[in-house]
C-alpha positions as CSV (number, residue, x, y, z in Angstrom):
1,G,108.9,84.6,109.5
2,D,105.4,84.9,108.0
3,A,106.0,88.6,107.3
4,V,109.3,88.0,105.5
5,T,107.9,85.1,103.6
6,L,104.9,87.1,102.5
7,F,107.1,89.9,101.4
8,G,109.4,87.4,99.5
9,V,106.5,85.9,97.7
10,A,105.1,89.3,96.8
11,F,108.5,90.5,95.6
12,I,109.0,87.5,93.4
13,L,105.5,87.7,92.0
14,W,105.8,91.4,91.4
15,F,109.0,91.2,89.4
16,F,108.4,87.9,87.5
17,A,104.7,87.9,86.9
18,F,102.9,91.1,87.8
19,T,105.2,93.4,85.8
20,W,104.7,91.1,82.8
21,L,100.9,91.3,83.2
22,Q,101.0,95.1,83.3
23,R,103.1,95.3,80.2
24,W,100.7,93.0,78.4
25,Q,97.7,95.2,79.3
26,L,98.1,97.9,81.8
27,I,94.7,98.2,83.4
28,P,93.7,94.5,83.4
29,G,97.2,93.5,84.4
30,L,97.2,96.0,87.2
31,L,93.8,94.9,88.5
32,I,94.8,91.2,88.3
33,S,98.2,91.7,90.0
34,Q,96.8,93.9,92.8
35,W,93.5,92.1,93.6
36,G,94.5,88.6,92.6
37,G,98.1,89.0,93.6
38,F,98.7,91.3,96.6
39,F,95.2,91.0,98.1
40,G,95.1,87.4,97.0
41,L,98.2,86.7,99.1
42,V,96.5,88.1,102.1
43,W,93.5,86.0,101.5
44,V,95.6,82.8,101.0
45,Y,97.6,83.6,104.1
46,A,94.3,83.9,106.1
47,R,93.1,80.6,104.8
48,I,96.5,78.9,105.6
49,K,96.4,80.3,109.1
50,R,92.7,79.5,109.5
51,R,92.0,83.0,110.6
52,P,89.2,85.3,109.4
53,L,90.3,87.8,106.7
54,R,89.0,90.6,108.9
55,E,91.4,89.5,111.7
56,V,94.4,89.2,109.4
57,L,93.7,92.7,108.0
58,V,93.2,94.0,111.6
59,V,89.9,95.6,110.4
60,R,88.2,97.5,113.2
61,A,85.3,99.9,113.3
62,F,86.4,103.4,112.6
63,S,84.9,106.8,112.9
64,G,84.2,109.2,110.1
65,W,86.8,111.6,111.5
66,G,89.3,108.8,111.7
67,L,88.7,107.9,108.1
68,A,88.9,111.5,107.0
69,G,92.2,111.9,109.0
70,A,93.7,108.8,107.4
71,V,92.8,110.0,103.9
72,M,94.2,113.5,104.5
73,L,97.4,112.1,105.9
74,G,97.8,109.7,102.9
75,L,97.1,112.4,100.3
76,S,99.1,115.2,102.0
77,G,102.0,112.8,102.8
78,W,102.4,112.0,99.1
79,V,102.4,115.7,98.1
80,V,105.0,116.6,100.8
81,L,107.2,113.6,100.2
82,G,107.0,114.1,96.4
83,M,108.1,117.7,96.7
84,L,110.9,116.7,99.1
85,A,112.1,113.9,96.7
86,D,112.0,116.3,93.8
87,R,114.4,118.6,95.6
88,V,116.7,115.8,96.9
89,L,116.7,113.2,94.2
90,P,114.6,114.3,91.2
91,A,113.3,111.7,88.8
92,P,114.4,112.0,85.2
93,R,111.9,114.0,83.1
94,H,111.2,111.0,80.8
95,L,110.0,109.0,83.8
96,I,107.6,111.7,84.9
97,E,106.2,111.9,81.4
98,E,105.7,108.1,81.3
99,M,103.8,108.4,84.6
100,R,101.6,111.2,83.2
101,K,100.9,109.0,80.1
102,L,99.9,106.1,82.3
103,I,97.4,108.2,84.2
104,R,96.0,110.0,81.2
105,P,96.9,108.3,77.9
106,P,97.4,110.7,74.9
107,G,94.7,109.0,72.8
108,G,92.1,109.6,75.6
109,D,90.9,106.0,75.4
110,R,90.5,105.6,79.1
111,S,88.6,107.8,81.5
112,L,90.3,109.6,84.3
113,A,88.0,107.9,86.8
114,L,89.1,104.4,85.6
115,S,92.8,105.5,85.7
116,L,92.4,106.8,89.2
117,F,90.6,103.6,90.4
118,A,93.2,101.3,88.7
119,L,96.4,103.3,89.3
120,A,95.6,104.9,92.7
121,V,92.7,103.4,94.7
122,T,93.4,99.7,93.8
123,P,97.1,99.8,94.8
124,A,96.3,101.8,97.9
125,L,93.8,99.2,99.1
126,C,95.6,96.0,98.0
127,E,99.2,97.0,98.9
128,E,98.0,98.5,102.2
129,A,96.2,95.2,103.0
130,L,99.4,93.2,102.5
131,F,101.9,95.6,104.1
132,R,99.8,97.1,106.9
133,G,98.1,93.8,107.5
134,P,100.1,90.6,107.9
135,I,103.5,92.0,107.2
136,L,103.3,94.8,109.8
137,R,101.5,92.5,112.2
138,G,104.1,89.8,111.7
139,L,107.1,92.2,112.3
140,R,105.3,93.6,115.3
141,Q,105.6,90.2,117.0
142,R,109.3,90.5,117.0
143,F,110.1,94.2,117.0
144,S,108.9,97.4,118.7
145,L,106.2,99.4,117.0
146,P,108.6,102.1,115.6
147,A,111.0,99.4,114.3
148,S,108.2,97.4,112.8
149,C,106.8,100.5,111.0
150,I,110.3,101.5,109.7
151,L,111.0,97.9,108.5
152,T,107.5,97.7,106.8
153,G,108.2,101.1,105.2
154,L,111.6,99.9,103.9
155,L,110.1,96.7,102.5
156,F,107.3,98.8,100.9
157,G,109.9,101.0,99.2
158,V,112.0,98.1,98.0
159,L,108.9,96.5,96.3
160,H,108.3,99.7,94.3
161,G,111.6,99.0,92.6
162,D,113.3,102.3,91.6
163,I,115.6,104.7,93.3
164,W,113.5,107.7,92.7
165,R,110.5,106.3,94.5
166,F,112.4,104.3,97.2
167,I,112.9,107.1,99.7
168,P,109.5,108.8,99.6
169,T,107.6,105.4,99.3
170,S,109.6,104.0,102.3
171,I,108.9,107.1,104.4
172,L,105.2,107.1,103.5
173,G,105.0,103.3,104.1
174,A,106.4,103.8,107.6
175,L,104.1,106.7,108.4
176,L,101.0,104.8,107.2
């Protein structure tokens, strides 16, 4: 129940508040919606459950090799799934151009480092905290590990909101 409730709150906030914030000002809106919104939901959940944030996030010590492997899996997974999605259900060219402009605006008024931090690192940390933390853990209480991973991946895909990203995002969400 907690997992589904957290997803429902995140879904409602995403479509009725966070997208508005990002349309208002992309980078500040994204940072507010990710850190204050998704990561904030995890923090509020931890306070409500009276559990340490570290426990809710299931943070454990990791090795350098484990971290390197996770980074490589995440980066290579996006590339492989992106190529697969491009062959099966390619996104319209205008959407691809819009994404490129988000990452590197034509006016050059934003550094690539800031774009990568706001558009890649921040969502990776904040969305992973929510989905691979209390949502996956909550589903795991009722379902097997494979079923929990698949359900979490599907919820992750649904949150991203468009048909062109649903399949690759859901698969990557399940793998992560």
